[in-house]
FITOR-841334 format. One record per residue (C-alpha): residue in one letter; x, y, z. Coordinates in pm, whole numbers, padded with zeros to 5 digits, always signed. Each point is the difference from the previous one (the first is absolute). Layout:
BEGIN
aXYZ;...
***
This chain:
BEGIN
m+04062-04523+02818;a-00331-00190-00017;r-00168+00268+00206;a+00122+00276-00232;r-00226-00107-00285;p-00335+00054+00175;s+00127+00338+00120;s+00096+00097-00355;v-00333-00114-00141;a-00184+00194+00269;k+00189+00313-00095;v-00102-00040-00363;k-00364-00036+00101;r+00011+00305+00224;a+00153+00205-00283;s-00260-00103-00260;t-00308+00055+00217;p+00037+00380+00032;s+00056+00020-00378;r-00337-00161-00068;s-00161+00218+00263;s+00153+00316-00150;s-00127-00093-00345;s-00350-00051+00139;e+00014+00328+00188;r+00112+00188-00312;a-00286-00150-00198;g-00240+00099+00277;r+00133+00356+00006;t-00027+00024-00379;k-00360-00122+00009;s-00081+00241+00283;a+00153+00289-00197;e-00205-00095-00307;i-00319-00004+00207;a+00082+00339+00156;s+00078+00146-00343;n-00327-00126-00144;e-00196+00134+00298;l+00152+00346-00037;t-00071-00001-00373;a-00361-00098+00071;l-00021+00289+00248;v+00110+00247-00267;l-00258-00140-00240;r-00260+00057+00269;a+00130+00354+00051;c-00044+00066-00373;g-00365-00092+00037;v-00044+00212+00312;a+00149+00308-00170;r-00226-00057-00300;d-00304-00031+00227;s+00098+00318+00181;v-00012+00198-00324;f-00326-00172-00096;n-00150+00133+00321;v+00139+00348-00068;r-00195-00007-00325;d-00313-00114+00185;f+00051+00272+00261;l+00030+00265-00272;a-00306-00122-00184;n-00231-00064+00296;n+00161+00161+00305;s-00035-00343+00160;r+00089-00029+00368;m+00065-00371-00048;a+00245+00077-00280;f+00188+00243+00224;l+00030-00260+00276;a+00117-00259-00254;i+00277+00237-00116;k+00112+00039+00360;d+00002-00378+00051;c+00205-00048-00317;e+00256+00253+00120;k+00037-00185+00332;e+00033-00340-00166;l+00270+00126-00237;d+00192+00137+00300;q-00021-00340+00170;i+00118-00185-00310;e+00293+00238-00047;r+00100-00045+00365;r-00003-00378-00029;i+00203+00002-00321;d+00254+00240+00151;e+00041-00238+00295;e+00017-00330-00188;l+00160+00075-00335;p+00364+00057+00115;g+00013-00347+00154;a-00171-00163-00299;i+00218+00163-00264;s+00319-00122+00167;r-00103-00366-00042;v-00110-00016-00364;g+00166-00008-00339;e+00042+00284-00246;a-00335-00038-00178;k-00198-00004+00324;a+00209+00284+00141;r-00085+00213-00304;q-00367-00081+00052;l+00017+00100+00366;l+00177+00326-00081;a-00282+00076-00244;c-00248-00080+00277;l+00171+00252+00227;k-00022+00269-00266;f-00360-00091-00074;i-00121+00028+00358;t+00168+00340+00042;d-00204+00143-00289;l-00317-00187+00096;e+00009+00127+00358;r+00043+00354-00130;i-00299-00044-00229;g-00208-00092+00304;d+00115+00316+00179;l-00079+00219-00302;a-00344-00153-00055;y-00088+00062+00364;s+00139+00354-00021;a-00211+00071-00310;a-00314-00125+00174;m+00080+00199+00315;q+00029+00321-00200;l-00352-00041-00136;q-00160-00161+00304;s+00027+00323+00198;r-00165+00212-00273;r-00322+00171+00097;e-00098+00086-00355;k-00089-00254-00263;l+00280-00076-00241;p-00055+00201-00322;a-00121-00219-00285;r+00292+00075-00230;d+00255-00073+00269;s-00183-00317+00097;q+00004-00116-00361;q+00371+00063-00049;l+00103-00154+00332;t-00222-00303-00060;e+00156-00044-00343;m+00346+00014+00158;a-00103-00258+00259;s-00136-00230-00273;l+00328+00017-00190;l+00199-00067+00318;y-00220-00296+00087;g+00066-00145-00346;m+00375+00055+00039;l+00011-00175+00336;e-00216-00287-00127;k+00259-00051-00277;v+00283+00014+00254;h-00180-00268+00202;q-00050-00225-00303;g+00351+00061-00129;f+00154-00093+00334;e-00213-00312+00028;k+00066-00116-00359;r+00353+00143-00037;d-00115+00163-00325;i+00168+00323-00113;s-00280+00089-00242;y-00191+00129+00303;a+00297+00220+00090;r-00003+00158-00346;s-00370+00079+00033;v+00055+00169+00338;l+00277+00220-00135;q-00210+00099-00298;t-00289+00105+00227;d+00200+00215+00243;p+00030+00307-00230;e-00381+00020-00017;v-00019+00019+00381;d+00255+00282-00010;r-00198+00180-00271;l-00322-00010+00201;c+00176+00128+00312;h+00168+00286-00185;a-00325+00097-00171;l-00176+00018+00336;f+00277+00215+00147;q+00003+00235-00297;r-00377+00047+00013;h+00001+00079+00371;l+00291+00239-00032;a-00171+00177-00289;e-00326+00026+00195;s+00180+00148+00299;a+00105+00300-00217;g+00329+00043+00180;d-00143-00030+00352;s+00062-00291+00234;p-00131-00318-00166;q-00349-00096+00105;n-00086-00355+00101;f+00357-00071+00106;d-00106-00340+00132;i-00101-00103-00352;l+00345+00088-00130;l+00165-00198+00279;t-00221-00297-00085;a+00095+00021-00367;q+00367+00024+00093;a-00025-00308+00223;m-00163-00195-00281;e+00264+00106-00249;r+00264-00129+00241;i-00186-00331+00022;g+00049-00018-00375;d+00374+00062+00046;h+00021-00289+00245;a-00198-00224-00236;k+00254+00087-00269;n+00282-00098+00238;l-00174-00333+00056;a-00026-00061-00374;e+00371+00066-00041;e+00085-00234+00288;l-00227-00266-00148;y+00190+00020-00325;g+00330-00027+00189;m-00120-00298+00202;v-00112-00189-00310;e+00287+00095-00229;g+00275+00014+00262;r+00107+00353-00095;s-00121+00339+00111;l-00180+00237-00235;r-00035+00275+00261;h+00207+00232-00220;n-00158-00112-00326;a-00370+00038+00077;k-00062+00218-00307;k+00127-00276-00226;l-00223-00253+00172;s-00311+00220-00010;s+00040+00054-00373;a+00063-00368-00074;
***
């Protein structure tokens, strides 16, 4: 009977040790998940800046036909692809180890990078359309496209600031600007179609460039709506008109 007591005590000690170890492991996993979540969020913030810079260089390319600007647009497109690939690989594991608030943030990050990567593709496509032109871009077209690029740059700068500061006032501003981008694109199309007098539209590459830039505006609008959802915890994807008029 005297030997039974040490055996019983030993069993108690063996049972309690794994419990402490499990608690420590859970804390370590939680901390690791928090770090991964923060890193992915920081990546999306960087991607916001890269997409903004891409459109800035589109504007520079339109204004100055700069070879350096064209190469910068191409680099931005590649970097956005790389960021999207990393987020696609790492986010599923990260989102399974965090709480509801962080999970919502990571879901917003996934939606953000999808639109941001597409913006990079469209900016590069717009530059490619004009880079192969032999003739100088007509002054009126250059003016309208440059104005579109300036508006888009401002929209993406506000998306970047809104994401960084979690401030929905930037989202409202983006949604209010988008109709002006659409107006400029439609005006350019109508002028070219009128000038073609029923024949095949001339300067088709200019129209494709304008279309790509209008679609950048659509993606910027998506980002503004997702920003609002991330901050407020509810989607306004189907109530954008209400938000833009607020």
